[in-house]
C-alpha positions as CSV (number, residue, x, y, z in Angstrom):
1,M,0.0,0.1,0.0
2,S,1.4,3.4,-0.8
3,Q,2.3,6.2,1.5
4,I,-0.2,8.5,0.5
5,S,-3.0,6.0,0.8
6,N,-2.3,5.4,4.2
7,L,-2.7,9.1,5.0
8,S,-5.9,10.9,6.3
9,P,-6.7,14.0,4.7
10,E,-5.6,15.7,7.9
11,E,-2.4,14.1,7.9
12,K,-1.7,14.7,4.4
13,S,-2.3,18.5,5.0
14,K,0.1,18.4,7.7
15,R,2.9,16.5,5.9
16,V,2.6,17.3,2.3
17,P,3.2,20.9,1.3
18,P,0.8,22.5,-1.5
19,G,1.4,21.5,-5.1
20,Q,3.5,18.4,-3.8
21,V,2.7,14.8,-5.1
22,V,3.9,11.8,-3.0
23,T,6.5,9.3,-4.7
24,Q,7.4,5.7,-3.8
25,G,10.7,6.1,-5.6
26,F,13.6,8.4,-5.1
27,P,14.0,10.6,-8.1
28,V,17.6,11.4,-9.2
29,L,18.1,15.0,-10.4
30,Y,21.2,17.0,-10.7
31,A,23.2,19.3,-13.0
32,G,26.6,18.3,-14.7
33,S,27.6,14.8,-14.0
34,I,28.0,12.3,-11.0
35,P,31.3,12.8,-9.5
36,S,33.3,9.7,-8.5
37,I,34.7,10.4,-5.0
38,Q,36.5,7.8,-3.1
39,K,35.8,7.9,0.5
40,E,39.5,7.6,1.5
41,N,40.2,10.8,-0.4
42,W,37.1,12.9,0.7
43,K,37.5,15.6,2.9
44,L,35.2,18.3,4.4
45,R,36.5,21.9,5.2
46,I,34.7,23.9,7.5
47,H,36.0,27.5,7.2
48,G,34.9,31.3,7.2
49,E,33.4,33.0,10.2
50,V,34.7,30.3,12.5
51,S,37.5,30.6,15.2
52,N,38.3,27.0,14.7
53,P,38.5,26.2,11.2
54,I,38.9,22.3,10.8
55,T,39.1,19.7,7.7
56,L,37.6,16.4,8.3
57,S,38.3,13.1,6.7
58,Y,35.6,10.6,6.1
59,Q,37.0,8.6,9.2
60,D,37.0,11.8,11.2
61,L,33.4,12.2,10.4
62,L,32.6,8.7,11.4
63,A,34.3,9.0,14.7
64,L,31.8,11.9,15.9
65,D,28.5,11.2,17.5
66,H,26.0,10.0,14.8
67,T,22.2,10.9,14.6
68,T,19.5,8.8,12.9
69,Q,16.4,10.6,12.2
70,T,13.3,10.3,10.0
71,N,12.1,13.0,7.8
72,D,9.7,13.8,4.8
73,I,11.7,15.4,2.1
74,H,10.2,17.7,-0.7
75,C,11.7,18.7,-4.1
76,V,11.2,21.8,-5.8
77,T,10.1,19.8,-8.9
78,S,6.9,18.7,-7.1
79,W,7.6,15.3,-5.6
80,S,7.6,14.6,-2.0
81,K,9.1,11.4,-0.2
82,L,7.8,10.4,3.3
83,D,9.7,8.7,6.1
84,T,13.0,8.9,4.9
85,T,15.6,7.6,7.3
86,W,18.9,9.4,7.3
87,E,22.1,8.9,9.5
88,G,24.9,11.6,9.9
89,I,26.3,14.3,12.1
90,K,24.1,17.2,13.3
91,F,25.1,20.7,12.0
92,N,25.0,22.1,15.3
93,D,27.5,19.6,16.7
94,L,29.9,20.4,13.9
95,M,29.5,24.1,14.9
96,K,30.6,23.2,18.5
97,I,33.8,22.2,17.2
98,A,34.2,24.9,14.7
99,K,33.0,27.9,16.9
100,P,31.1,30.3,14.8
101,T,32.0,33.8,15.4
102,E,29.4,36.7,16.1
103,K,29.3,37.5,12.3
104,A,28.2,34.1,11.4
105,K,24.7,35.0,9.4
106,F,24.7,32.6,6.5
107,V,26.1,29.3,5.5
108,V,27.1,28.2,2.2
109,F,27.5,24.4,1.4
110,E,30.2,23.8,-1.1
111,C,30.1,20.8,-3.4
112,E,31.9,19.0,-6.2
113,Q,32.3,20.7,-9.6
114,G,31.9,24.2,-8.2
115,F,28.1,23.8,-7.2
116,T,27.0,25.7,-4.1
117,T,23.7,26.5,-2.3
118,N,22.9,28.5,0.7
119,V,20.9,28.9,3.8
120,T,20.7,31.4,6.7
121,F,22.7,30.5,9.8
122,E,19.4,30.2,11.6
123,V,17.8,27.6,9.1
124,A,21.1,25.5,9.2
125,S,20.9,25.6,13.2
126,D,17.5,23.7,13.0
127,D,17.9,20.4,15.1
128,D,17.3,18.1,12.0
129,V,19.9,19.6,9.8
130,L,22.5,16.9,9.1
131,V,25.9,16.2,7.3
132,A,24.7,12.9,6.0
133,F,26.6,9.8,5.0
134,K,23.6,7.1,5.2
135,F,20.1,6.9,3.7
136,G,17.9,3.9,4.5
137,G,20.7,2.2,6.7
138,S,23.0,2.1,3.6
139,D,25.9,4.3,2.8
140,L,24.8,6.9,0.6
141,N,25.3,6.0,-3.2
142,P,26.8,8.6,-5.6
143,E,23.5,9.2,-7.4
144,H,22.0,10.6,-4.3
145,G,25.0,12.5,-3.3
146,G,27.4,10.2,-1.7
147,P,29.7,9.9,0.0
148,V,28.3,12.7,2.1
149,R,25.6,15.3,1.4
150,M,23.5,17.9,3.3
151,L,20.0,17.1,4.5
152,V,17.9,20.5,5.2
153,P,14.4,18.9,5.5
154,K,12.5,22.0,6.0
155,R,13.4,23.5,2.9
156,Y,13.0,22.3,-0.7
157,F,15.7,19.5,-1.5
158,Y,18.0,21.7,-3.7
159,K,19.2,23.1,-0.4
160,S,20.3,19.7,0.7
161,A,23.4,19.8,-1.2
162,K,24.8,16.6,-2.9
163,W,28.5,15.8,-3.1
164,L,29.4,18.1,0.1
165,K,33.1,19.0,0.3
166,G,32.9,22.4,2.4
167,I,30.9,24.2,4.6
168,K,31.7,28.0,4.6
169,I,30.2,30.4,7.4
170,S,29.7,33.8,6.3
171,E,28.8,37.1,7.2
172,F,27.1,37.8,4.0
173,D,24.4,35.9,1.7
174,E,26.0,34.2,-1.4
175,P,23.3,32.7,-3.4
176,G,24.3,29.4,-5.0
177,F,23.8,27.6,-8.4
178,W,20.1,27.2,-8.4
179,E,19.5,30.4,-6.8
180,I,21.2,32.7,-9.2
181,R,19.1,30.9,-11.9
182,G,15.9,32.1,-10.5
183,Y,14.9,29.7,-7.9
184,S,14.0,30.9,-4.4
185,N,16.8,31.8,-1.8
186,S,14.6,30.9,1.1
187,A,12.9,27.8,-0.5
188,D,10.0,27.0,2.1
189,P,7.9,24.3,0.7
190,W,5.1,25.2,2.8
191,K,5.0,28.7,1.3
192,K,5.5,27.4,-2.1
193,E,8.7,29.4,-2.5
194,R,9.9,27.9,-5.7
195,Y,11.1,30.8,-7.7
196,A,12.4,34.0,-6.9
197,F,12.8,35.5,-10.2
198,T,10.9,35.1,-13.6
199,N,12.6,38.0,-15.3
200,Y,15.7,37.1,-17.3
201,A,17.3,40.4,-16.4
202,D,16.9,39.9,-12.9
203,I,18.4,36.5,-12.9
204,I,21.6,38.0,-14.8
205,K,21.9,40.5,-12.2
206,N,21.6,38.2,-9.6
207,R,24.4,36.1,-11.1
208,I,26.9,39.1,-11.5
209,K,26.0,39.9,-7.7
210,A,26.9,36.4,-6.8
211,Y,29.9,36.1,-8.9
212,G,31.3,39.6,-7.4
213,R,30.7,38.1,-3.8
214,R,32.8,35.0,-4.6
215,K,35.8,37.0,-6.3
216,S,36.0,39.3,-3.1
217,D,35.9,36.5,-0.6
218,P,39.5,35.8,0.8
219,S,38.5,32.4,2.0
């Protein structure tokens, strides 16, 4: 029996945002190509507005306290998947090590092939935000962002960056790959925040602004 058929109308209204359709599968969506990343070569750099910048290997990550949690996830392309189970390290636990400064206002998730996405520090500090390395009890496979990806379940899934390699804490906002192409910067599925720009000129202006921010960033 499907997930959606088990839900009463009241439960559906609480768990499935407007305009979303529940899927039994796990659609694979990405730009570029699927990178080949060996766990023994993977590293996560946490830098920017932190007083203790750190670089973690995959084994370093596994040595930290793990969290396993179940979340519903929602893609901007209108599918939702319910009761997904993830294992990883809480963003907040990593911040206890890295120690963000008073200037920490935004977080940029840096990924393979130059892709990024961004959230506010407040959003990243939600208790359910993970640096995830397992899905459904198994190691994350490459097509779903393995070996390590972000999980930001309260936002559309493009904020849950695949193929994570860096977390930059910043005083300034820095819209990422999808955001500078017109997708919402805040990406709240319950508010149907799918797109920020529909005018091509505004998209170009946003790209130039984001590029200028990266060029001037010494980190």
